C-alpha positions in Angstrom: 85.0 111.7 80.2 85.4 112.9 83.5 87.8 111.7 86.8 85.6 108.8 88.2 86.6 106.8 84.7 89.8 106.8 85.1 92.2 104.3 86.2 94.2 103.8 89.7 97.2 102.9 89.7 99.4 102.7 93.2 102.6 101.6 94.4 101.6 100.7 97.9 100.0 97.7 98.4 97.6 96.4 100.5 98.5 95.2 104.5 99.3 92.0 104.5 96.9 89.4 106.3 97.2 87.0 108.2 96.2 84.7 105.1 98.9 86.5 103.5 101.8 85.7 106.2 100.7 82.3 106.5 101.5 81.9 102.7 105.0 82.9 103.8 106.3 80.5 105.6 107.2 82.1 108.2 103.9 83.3 110.5 104.9 79.8 113.0 106.7 80.8 116.3 109.0 78.7 115.4 110.6 77.4 112.3 113.1 74.7 111.5 115.3 74.3 107.9 117.6 72.3 107.4 120.6 73.2 105.5 122.9 71.9 103.0 125.0 70.6 105.0 122.0 69.2 107.7 120.6 67.9 104.4 123.7 65.6 104.3 123.9 64.9 107.9 120.8 63.9 107.6 121.0 61.4 104.3 124.8 59.9 106.0 122.6 59.4 109.3 119.8 57.1 107.6 122.8 55.5 105.9 124.8 54.4 108.7 121.2 53.4 110.6 120.5 51.0 108.4 124.1 49.9 107.6 124.2 48.7 111.5 120.8 47.7 110.9 122.5 45.1 108.0 125.1 44.5 110.0 125.6 44.2 113.2 128.6 46.1 113.8 129.4 47.6 117.4 131.3 50.7 115.2 128.2 51.3 113.2 125.8 52.1 115.8 128.7 54.2 117.9 128.7 56.3 115.5 124.9 56.4 114.2 124.8 57.6 117.7 126.9 60.0 117.5 124.6 61.8 114.6 121.9 61.3 116.1 123.4 62.9 119.4 124.2 65.6 117.0 121.3 66.1 116.0 119.3 66.4 119.2 122.2 69.2 120.7 121.5 71.3 117.3 117.9 71.0 118.1 117.9 71.5 121.7 121.2 74.8 122.0 119.1 76.6 118.7 115.5 76.7 120.9 117.6 77.6 123.7 119.0 80.3 121.7 116.3 82.1 121.0 114.0 81.5 123.7 113.5 85.1 125.6 114.2 86.8 123.1 112.6 90.2 122.3 112.9 92.6 119.4 111.2 96.2 118.9 112.3 98.3 115.5 114.0 101.6 116.4 112.1 104.6 114.8 112.4 103.9 111.4 113.9 106.1 109.1 113.8 107.9 105.6 113.6 105.3 102.7 114.1 106.0 99.2 114.0 104.4 96.0 117.3 102.0 95.0 118.5 103.7 97.4 120.0 101.6 100.5 118.1 102.4 104.4 119.6 101.3 107.7 116.5 100.0 109.5 117.1 99.3 113.4 116.0 96.8 115.6 116.6 96.8 118.9 117.1 93.2 120.5 117.1 92.2 125.0 118.1 88.9 125.8 116.0 88.5 128.4 118.0 85.0 129.9 119.3 85.3 133.2 122.1 82.3 132.2 122.7 82.4 129.4 123.1 83.5 126.2 121.9 84.6 122.5 124.6 83.6 119.7 125.1 84.4 116.5 121.4 85.5 115.4 120.3 87.9 112.2 117.2 89.6 112.2 116.1 90.8 109.1 112.1 92.3 108.4 109.4 89.6 106.6 107.7 91.8 103.6 104.8 91.1 100.7 106.0 89.3 98.4 105.0 92.1 95.5 108.2 94.4 97.0 109.7 91.4 96.0 109.2 91.2 93.0 109.8 94.3 92.6 113.7 94.1 93.8 113.7 95.3 96.6 116.5 93.9 98.3 117.9 93.7 101.7 121.3 92.2 103.8 120.3 90.8 107.5 121.1 92.6 110.3 123.4 90.1 112.8 124.4 90.3 116.4 127.1 88.0 117.4 126.7 87.4 121.1 123.7 89.2 123.7 124.5 88.2 126.6 122.1 87.6 129.9 119.6 90.2 129.9 121.6 93.0 128.2 120.2 94.5 124.7 121.7 95.1 121.7 120.5 96.9 118.4 121.1 95.6 114.3 120.9 97.3 111.2 118.6 95.4 108.4 120.4 97.0 105.7 116.9 97.8 102.6 117.2 98.9 99.7 113.8 99.0 98.8 112.6 98.5 94.5 110.4 101.8 93.8 108.1 104.2 95.8 104.8 104.0 97.7 104.0 102.4 101.2 106.1 99.2 102.1 104.7 97.1 104.6 105.7 94.4 106.7 104.4 91.9 108.4 106.8 92.0 111.5 110.2 91.0 112.3 112.3 88.0 111.9 114.9 86.4 113.7 117.7 83.0 112.9 119.8 81.5 113.5 123.0 78.9 112.9 124.0 78.0 116.5 125.5 75.7 117.4 126.7 73.6 114.6 125.4 74.9 110.9 123.3 72.8 110.3 120.0 73.2 111.0 118.7 77.4 110.8 116.8 77.2 113.3 113.7 80.9 113.5 111.3 82.6 114.8 108.5 85.5 113.7 107.3 88.2 116.2 104.1 90.1 114.6 105.0 93.9 113.7 102.7 95.1 111.4 104.7 97.8 110.3 103.9 100.8 106.5 107.2 102.6 105.7 107.0 104.8 103.8 109.3 105.3 100.4 110.7 108.3 99.2 111.1 108.6 95.2 115.2 107.9 94.3 116.9 111.1 96.1 119.4 112.4 93.2 122.6 114.5 94.6 123.2 115.9 91.4 120.0 117.8 90.2 120.7 119.5 87.4 120.3 122.4 85.7 118.1 124.4 88.2 116.8 127.6 86.3 117.2 130.9 88.4 113.8 132.1 89.5 112.7 135.5 89.8 114.3 137.3 92.9 111.2 137.9 95.7 113.5 138.2 98.2 113.7 141.3 100.9 112.3 143.8 98.0 109.6 142.2 98.1 106.4 144.1 100.6 104.5 141.9 102.5 102.8 144.5 105.1 103.2 142.3 107.6 105.4 142.6 111.4 108.6 140.7 111.5 112.7 140.9 112.1 113.1 142.9 109.0 115.1 145.9 108.2 112.9 147.7 106.6 110.1 150.1 108.4 107.8 149.2 109.5 105.3 151.5 112.0 105.6 152.9 115.8 103.8 151.3 118.4 105.4 151.9 122.4 107.5 149.7 124.5 106.6 146.8 125.9 108.3 144.4 128.4 111.5 142.7 125.8 112.3 145.2 123.2 115.2 145.8 122.5 116.7 149.4 123.4 118.9 150.4 120.4 115.0 149.9 118.2 113.7 152.9 120.3 112.5 156.3 118.4 114.7 159.2 120.8 112.9 161.9 118.6 109.9 161.0 119.0 110.3 160.1 121.8 111.3 162.8 122.6 108.5 164.7 122.0 105.7 162.6 123.3 107.7 162.6 127.1 106.7 158.6 126.7 108.9 155.9 125.2 107.9 155.1 121.1 109.7 151.7 119.6 110.6 150.7 116.2 108.8 148.5 114.5 110.4 146.2 111.9 108.4 144.9 107.7 108.8 141.1 108.2 110.7 140.1 104.6 109.3 138.8 102.0 110.4 134.9 101.6 111.1 133.6 98.1 108.7 130.7 97.7 108.5 128.0 94.1 105.1 125.8 93.9 106.0 122.0 92.0 103.0 121.7 90.0 103.2 117.8 88.9 100.7 116.2 86.8 100.1 112.4 87.5 98.1 111.7 84.9 99.4 109.7 81.5 98.8 107.0 79.1 98.6 103.1 79.5 101.8 103.0 78.1 105.1 101.2 79.9 107.8 104.1 78.3 105.1 107.2 80.0 104.8 105.3 82.9 108.1 105.8 83.3 108.7 109.4 82.0 106.4 110.0 84.6 108.4 108.2 87.6 111.4 110.9 85.9 109.5 113.5 86.4 108.2 112.7 90.3 112.0 111.6 91.2 113.2 115.4 89.5 110.2 117.7 91.7 112.2 116.4 94.4 116.0 116.8 93.4 114.1 120.5 92.5 112.8 120.7 96.2 116.1 119.8 98.5 117.9 122.4 96.1 115.7 124.8 96.6 115.0 124.7 100.0 118.7 124.4 100.5 119.2 127.7 98.6 116.4 128.8 100.9 112.9 129.1 99.1 110.3 128.2 100.3 109.0 125.0 98.3 105.8 123.2 97.5 104.3 120.8 95.6 101.1 120.6 93.3 98.9 117.5 92.2 95.7 116.1 90.9 96.1 114.1 94.6 96.4 117.8 96.2 99.0 120.3 97.2 101.7 121.4 99.8 101.9 124.8 100.7 104.8 126.2 100.9 107.7 126.5 103.1 111.0 126.4 104.3 113.7 124.2 105.9 114.7 120.1 105.9 110.5 119.5 107.6 108.6 121.4 103.8 111.1 118.9 102.1 110.0 115.8 103.7 106.5 117.0 103.2 107.1 117.1 99.5 108.6 114.2 99.1 105.8 112.2 101.5 103.3 114.0 98.7 105.1 112.5 95.8 105.7 108.8 97.8 101.7 108.2 98.6 101.4 110.1 94.6 98.6 107.9 92.9 99.3 107.6 88.8 96.2 108.1 87.0 96.3 105.9 84.0 93.5 107.8 81.6 93.2 105.1 78.5 92.0 108.2 76.5 93.0 112.3 75.3 94.5 113.0 78.1 93.3 117.2 76.9 90.6 116.5 78.3 91.9 116.6 82.1 92.7 120.1 81.8 88.9 121.1 82.2 90.2 120.3 85.8 91.3 124.0 86.7 95.0 125.2 86.4 97.0 122.7 88.8 98.5 124.6 92.0 96.3 127.1 90.8 95.8 128.3 94.8 94.6 131.2 96.7 97.4 130.3 99.7 99.9 131.4 97.4 99.9 134.6 95.4 103.3 134.8 94.7 104.5 131.7 94.3 106.7 130.8 91.0 104.9 128.2 89.5 106.9 125.8 88.0 105.5 122.8 86.2 107.4 120.0 86.1 106.1 117.3 83.0 107.2 114.5 80.8 107.3 115.2 76.7 104.1 112.7 76.6 102.3 115.4 78.6 103.8 117.5 76.7 102.6 116.7 73.2 98.9 115.9 74.4 98.8 119.5 75.5 98.6 118.6 79.5 100.3 122.1 80.5 99.1 123.5 83.0 99.4 128.0 84.3 102.6 128.8 85.3 105.0 131.2 85.1 108.1 128.5 84.0 107.9 124.5 82.6 109.9 121.7 82.3 110.5 118.5 81.0 112.6 115.2 82.3 112.7 112.0 80.7 112.9 109.3 81.4 116.7 107.6 81.5 117.7 105.5 78.7 119.7 102.6 80.7 120.1 101.1 77.0 122.8 103.9 76.3 124.2 104.3 79.0 122.5 107.6 79.9 123.1 108.8 84.1 119.7 110.2 85.2 117.4 112.7 83.9 117.1 115.2 81.3 115.8 118.0 81.9 114.9 120.3 79.2 113.1 124.1 80.2 110.4 125.0 78.0 108.7 129.0 78.1 105.6 128.6 79.4 
């Protein structure tokens, strides 16, 4: 079986089309929805109106007119409340699956005389993300004075990793009486990158080979080991002057130092499983574990990277390296192999990259991949198991095997 024969399964939905947006029922510039109190008001108004016509009682006509006035005033004030309101997203945050994140939405009131009172802001996600358990808590702005702006924070908890598509922003209000909810849709398509679940306790972290300052790199840098001598240049530190050589040559000579070696670790992940739900859960646990280990090693000063069947991220240092690893894991598809996985070894050893000859290769796999013999060339092997929710286990188990 060749890689082209595999089935592709991804957690990233397609962009929302105009037809799908209309199906959501919130694509109209204005939308009116009855609340429970509003339905009671309408039923009560119809009942009193019918009684007034049948009986001819002036008092019933007065009450009926009062109820109709409430409905009309509520519609006019709610329309005025949302008029000339503009919204825009602030810099989208990094979202992790299963972890609540805040999306900042900036709201501006363009009215010159009237304030905007009691409005809610929410994102319009697709049905696929709602069914996957994605939840959100609307942002709220109590008072927005004329020609001013305020920021509302929408709390979103994605259900799984991938690309979460939003068709736009929905602004709604129940002002003034709460009988009706009027909403306005602002088309602003956006894709949020949902990273795998973040873990503050990555568990057992194996100690890797020490490839720090003792490793020779053969490059000039800010280190402690002597590398070579050269003539002085403007801006050189006077403490680097080699005085004995300077006196012998009758010109200023300075020392150059060797750039210290960087401890590098490359995590190898085989994103291929048999078509079983248990194998999918195990692979998601392995993806989560790679992100947690990358964060832990980066905090310890390592340069971290990741390699999979879809490509690789070169090992580098700092928070930006962890972000790149998470970004690679967020869009990682799952290859479903209907037959044995051992044939995928023909793709070559994962992580065998010429640009990372000194990197410590750590393979993070699943128990299913171990049983089927899918183990690429690596100096260390870690096996992550899925969470047993029925037994009440927290986190995923991590077991070390000899490569």
